[in-house]
Phi, psi and omega in degrees: 000334181295332182266003190303307184296322178295317180298315180299316180298317180295318180294317179299312181298319180296320180298312180295319180298316179297322179296314179298316180299321179296315178298314183297320180296319184278328193246349181292125180301146182287167173292136182304139177234139178279118180239125178263139178302137181290138180292340183277352181273118181286154177276165179299341181282349178269168181293150186292136175272185181292333178248103185305320184298332180288347180267359178285132182303129180263007179297135185259348183286132176268107181289146182278141177208183176285158182249133175256120183267132178232129181235126174243188180283348182238348183208157175238119191242142172244118180251126178277143175291341175280107179078349188067030181294147166275102186265336178215148179202115178254139180256119185292327186288340184239136182258164179299143184294338181256331183232102182298344181277347182255141175290158182289126180270107183272294173274145179197154174214123184123164181066026179083001180240146180222127173202103184221164174247130182232158174202163180187182180245147179248122182156156187300118176081358182281151183291142178242191178282007174252356181280142179272123178257166175234156180222151181288344180212157177255359181225128176227144179214135175282108186282157174304133182095343176275141176256342185213146178224130178245137175243117183254127178247130181265129174284165180296150180296141182213141183293339186263340184196167174230131186235134170240135172254128189236127172257132178240119178251146180233152182300131176068013186244143173263008178263127178243121177277128178247118188231157172232133170250121184239120177251124181277112180261002182274193182252000178225158182292148174238154180228074182283161171243157175238142177239146180225120185222159174246131181244124186213148171281171186268008182281140175289152180291162177299141181111336176287130177231177179297331182263356179218063185264130181237172184282133171232118182168199185261145173232136179233137179229132169221161179299327184284310186265348186062211188273122180237128176262136177233105180282167188295331177296318178294321179296318180298326181272353182076016182262069181258154189231019181262157178290136184277330183230136178194179177239020179204170175102189184206167176226142189216156166256124186246139173212177183303119175077338188230160181208145169239137186211134170273126187233082178294160177294153180294154176064028173245128183298142180205156174238126178270148176209152172223144182211149163263122189243006178185187179293110179055043179223131188227146176237149176217129184194191181225152172239134183225144177285137175281330184104168182287134179241113182286160178304133180081359182254169179246146172238145182227148172212141181217135178227125177289142175242120175266129178223097183182198185284159178273061176277117192298316181296321179294313182295319181298331181276349182272319183199149177303130175079357183293332178291349179288349176294338171279087193265113178268001176072211188287352178253025180304321183299335176266319187293319183297312176299324178298316179293323179298314179296317179301318179295321179297318178296321180296318179300331181279313188257345179059033176210118185293328178295314177296323178298321177296319179298314180295320177296320178299317178298318179297314179298320180295321179294321179297319182268010183304313180298319180293316179297321179299318179297320180295314182290327175296319178297319179295319181297318178294322178294323179295323179293335181274353184306315179300319180291323178294324178295322177297317179297322180295319178291326184288318186259351174056239185271358180281086186293327181296311180292326178299314180295321178297317179295323178295318179298321178295319179297315178300320181293318181294317183275357180057051179240129176265114184296340179251014185296337182264358185285311185304313180304323180286320180297323180298329184279345182298314177301325179294318178300313181294319179298317179293323175303315180296318179299311183291331180281327189265330190288117182292337179301335180273350179291128182067009182277120180278159174249285175194161177053240186276349180276096182264345182211112183285349183270355180239164180298153175302119185296336181249005177060024182291312181298315177300323180292317177296320178299322177297322177297317179294324178293321177297319178296320177297320179298320179294330182280341181275156177298133182287131177296140179291334181281127183301322181295315178298321179297320178293320178300317181293331178284324182283330187306314180300322179294314181297317181293326178297313178298319178303317183281353174303330187261002181269153176304143182301328179297320179290319179297322178299316177301312184294322179295311179298320178299318179297317180297317178294322179295318179298317179298315180294317181294319180299316181296315182292317179299319179296319180294314179296323179299318178294318179296319180294318179297318179296320180293319179293327179294322179291328180289000000 
């Protein structure tokens, strides 16, 4: 029992360390590699090969063009006339991690960073994401009272066909419909394909740290394979594991709190693809057949693009499995119920910090019997400290006889020296699951608690919560039985300081949970220790 707290601390630390190492191994972007487009890969202007995705242009350079500005109630969008690419997209509801006065920049090109949405057609002479389009206006805005806004881009004139690329924005929606209208002006039928891709560099978004590292990469979902993550390292090596052809599912670029995803309609044939197309630049997309277009007829294709926050209820309603981009990992079975309860509390109190406090109380009540068993074991061990000290003086350096005498004492007093370990170990998965919830949930981004805590998803700017938590840990250490070994005793004294520094880098929401948990634990431990002390005193009096 003397080693109990040290053992628990080591196991806890090892568990967290292994979890971080697993995340880093899976999610750390690879070292940039220079990749040249293969000469054998045809451009979209050439005739279609047997595998449509191989005909998508692998050029990585973003050509300069004029910008068409589109403003809705939830986003500010920049569309380039080159290809009709979505080159910039700001989300009004979320602010920049460094400047609260600026909206969050989701799509961007320039300043050494690239994240854009591109699309085009595959077939001889058809426009690609390198083709220059024209528009009747350079400014569009969704006016009050409007529910929908369309931006029409005209492709260059061609004797064989006429193409319009159409963006459709809707009020209050993060879904943008990207469509093509193709009119065949020739004398023979054409069978074009359309491709829709996301182009992104391999850098993690701002806010990711060594202590708060999240997944950045590609996600693919089909009914057959379910949710498959492909990090940029696997894509660079060509070691991908998602189904290439199907008639359902979606493909997405995932990063901390936000996601962009192409979501074609169900039961429409598609080919998924991922590529490294330049130095630290990756594409992920789909190719779909438009169908045969007879002379004088029109063909149409439209694919919705979601560009917004990882709000689970919203994502679940858009497409099967899309809410899985909020990835809780191997502790999903614990994390999802925790988030559900947390959400219920938030609906009640309208404050995520208060909701965390209420969730902590609930978790403490659930684990109350286990915690009580642990604290009773500690209290009994504390009562045995004088007798253990006598044994230490009696046997001196003879550790073997000392251990035998201690085992006999534990047996006589009916104390299990490891009786308090299991209850604490059981709570470690809950702690890690809650850590994942608080780290991953976009609802906590920019969510204030009170006073100086303006954002529960980032560390406390003044380190007040970690310092108070360190004080509570120090108090807990004083309440526990002191280890007889001087080295162990020093470790137990240093641990609160080390853990406080450790928590400097954790989200304030997680530190808040741990602080409230510590306060409740101290109250419970004080009550149980006091009760056991009275029982022990009464028993000794009878003897």
